[in-house]
C-alpha positions in Angstrom: 77.7 87.6 99.8 80.4 85.2 100.1 83.5 84.3 102.1 86.9 84.7 100.5 90.2 83.2 101.7 93.7 84.0 100.7 95.7 87.1 100.0 94.1 90.1 98.2 96.1 93.0 96.9 94.2 96.3 96.3 96.0 99.2 94.8 94.9 102.8 95.2 93.4 101.8 98.5 94.0 105.0 100.6 90.6 106.4 99.8 87.4 106.2 97.7 86.5 103.0 96.0 89.9 101.3 96.7 89.5 101.9 100.4 85.9 100.4 100.3 87.2 97.4 98.3 89.9 96.8 100.9 87.5 96.9 103.8 85.0 94.6 101.9 87.6 92.0 101.1 88.8 92.1 104.7 85.3 91.7 106.0 84.7 88.7 103.6 87.6 86.9 105.4 90.6 87.7 103.1 94.1 88.8 104.1 94.2 92.2 102.5 97.3 94.2 101.4 96.2 97.8 100.7 98.7 99.7 98.5 98.9 103.4 97.7 101.4 106.3 97.5 100.5 107.4 100.9 97.9 106.7 103.8 96.5 109.5 106.1 95.4 106.8 108.5 95.5 103.1 109.1 93.2 101.3 106.6 91.6 99.2 109.3 91.7 95.9 111.1 93.0 93.0 109.2 94.4 95.2 106.5 98.1 95.7 105.9 99.1 98.9 104.1 102.0 99.2 101.6 103.5 102.2 100.0 103.6 101.7 96.3 103.8 103.8 93.0 102.0 101.4 90.6 103.8 103.0 87.6 107.2 101.9 89.1 108.2 98.5 88.0 110.6 97.8 90.9 108.0 98.9 93.5 105.2 96.7 92.0 107.4 93.7 92.0 108.5 94.3 95.6 104.9 94.7 96.6 104.0 91.4 94.8 107.0 89.7 96.6 106.0 90.9 100.1 102.2 90.1 99.4 102.9 86.5 98.2 105.2 85.8 101.1 102.2 86.1 103.5 100.5 83.0 102.4 102.7 81.4 99.7 100.9 83.2 96.9 98.6 85.9 95.8 94.9 84.9 95.3 93.3 88.2 94.1 94.9 91.3 92.7 92.7 94.5 92.1 94.4 97.2 89.9 92.3 100.0 91.2 94.9 103.0 91.3 94.1 105.9 89.1 94.5 109.6 88.6 92.8 112.2 86.3 94.4 115.2 84.5 91.5 116.6 82.4 91.9 119.0 79.5 90.7 119.4 76.1 92.6 117.6 73.4 94.0 120.8 71.9 95.3 122.0 75.2 96.4 118.8 77.0 100.1 118.7 77.7 102.2 115.6 76.8 103.1 115.3 80.5 99.4 115.1 81.5 98.8 112.4 78.9 101.9 110.4 79.8 101.2 110.6 83.5 97.7 109.3 83.3 98.8 106.5 81.0 101.6 105.6 83.2 99.3 105.2 86.4 96.4 103.5 84.7 97.7 101.5 81.6 101.3 101.0 82.8 100.3 100.4 86.3 97.7 97.9 85.3 100.0 96.1 83.1 102.7 95.9 85.9 100.0 94.8 88.4 98.6 92.0 86.0 102.2 90.8 85.2 103.3 90.7 88.8 100.1 88.9 89.9 100.0 86.4 87.1 103.7 85.5 87.7 103.1 84.7 91.3 99.8 83.0 90.7 101.3 80.7 88.1 104.3 79.8 90.4 101.9 79.0 93.3 99.7 76.8 90.9 96.5 77.5 92.7 94.7 79.7 90.2 93.5 83.2 91.0 91.6 86.3 90.0 92.8 89.6 88.5 90.4 92.4 88.6 90.9 95.7 86.6 89.3 99.0 86.7 87.9 100.5 83.5 85.0 102.9 82.8 82.5 104.0 80.2 85.2 106.5 79.2 87.3 103.6 78.0 84.3 102.0 76.2 83.0 105.1 74.4 85.3 108.1 75.1 84.5 111.2 76.9 85.1 114.8 76.3 88.1 116.5 78.0 89.8 113.3 79.0 91.4 111.8 76.0 94.2 110.6 78.3 91.8 108.9 80.7 89.8 107.5 77.9 92.9 106.1 76.1 94.1 104.4 79.3 90.8 102.9 80.3 90.4 101.6 76.9 93.8 100.0 77.1 92.7 98.4 80.3 89.6 96.8 78.8 91.9 95.5 76.0 94.5 94.1 78.3 91.7 92.5 80.4 90.6 90.4 77.3 94.1 89.6 76.3 95.1 88.5 79.8 92.0 86.4 80.2 92.9 84.4 77.0 96.6 83.9 78.0 96.0 83.0 81.6 92.9 80.7 81.4 95.2 77.7 81.1 96.5 78.5 84.5 93.1 78.8 86.1 93.6 82.5 86.4 90.5 84.6 85.6 90.9 88.3 84.4 87.9 90.5 84.5 87.2 94.3 84.7 84.7 96.5 86.4 83.5 99.7 84.8 81.8 101.7 87.7 80.3 105.3 87.9 81.0 106.1 91.5 81.3 109.1 93.9 84.9 109.2 95.0 87.5 111.9 95.5 88.6 111.5 91.9 85.0 112.5 90.7 84.8 115.4 93.0 84.2 117.8 90.2 81.0 116.1 89.3 79.6 117.0 92.7 81.1 120.6 93.0 80.6 121.8 89.3 76.8 122.0 88.9 76.8 122.4 85.2 79.1 119.5 84.6 77.2 117.3 87.2 73.8 118.0 85.5 75.2 117.3 82.0 76.8 114.1 83.1 73.8 112.8 85.2 71.5 113.4 82.2 73.3 110.5 80.6 72.8 108.2 83.4 69.4 106.4 83.4 69.4 106.1 87.1 70.1 109.7 87.5 72.9 109.5 90.0 76.5 108.3 90.8 76.9 105.2 92.8 78.4 105.0 96.3 81.6 103.0 96.8 79.5 100.6 98.8 77.3 99.8 95.9 80.2 98.8 93.7 82.1 96.5 95.9 79.7 93.6 95.4 80.7 93.2 91.7 84.3 92.8 92.8 83.5 90.3 95.6 81.4 88.2 93.0 84.2 88.3 90.3 86.8 87.3 92.9 84.9 84.5 94.4 84.4 80.8 93.4 80.8 81.9 92.3 82.5 83.5 89.2 84.6 80.4 88.5 83.5 80.3 84.8 83.7 84.0 84.2 86.6 85.5 82.5 87.4 88.3 80.0 84.4 90.4 81.0 83.8 94.0 81.5 81.1 94.4 84.1 79.4 97.8 84.0 78.2 99.0 87.4 77.2 102.5 86.4 73.5 103.0 86.7 73.2 102.5 82.9 75.7 105.1 81.8 77.3 102.8 79.3 74.0 102.5 77.4 73.9 106.2 76.8 77.6 106.6 75.9 
């Protein structure tokens, strides 16, 4: 769709959507830093992999420093890393609530802060892209932790967009409904899958390759006047939520 130059950091890039994003940005011409807790194989040509726990402040700062050193700055930062710990509200443990919030909400905050600081210092603008979901916009049964975290990310996106516009830094979010290892239960649990897909007007989950175009657009100069948006790429799920 478009060519991208500069350094792009993608967290949670070892598998699923994050891996597809890292590959798509590399194919578009960017220097990609793919970060995750571990990699089972090399993420691909033109992609550098880094080990990073996004909920760890020191680890995120170190990742940002190493990434910025490659080309004098960071041009795009994608906060994709995430986990799930599903349980009903009355049985959910505090540990499961805190861990999901730590990876999603705290991790996104740390990534946004690290990226914004380096982008401001380099004085060449930039784009920060966050991952939210329909769960964060309307809630979902059995995932109050995940819904809370994704709702926080949507709010942080809008606040960040307002704060950083003066520095030519755009902040947007994508809310996908996608087949990844994190949504494995939607494929293996027939009852859960049928109930979920009944709410999706297009009747299916998207594939990672169908989601990446939204990120490429929001990261590119074609979205130079777009900030503070939550773009739903979910087959219409958000309309039924």
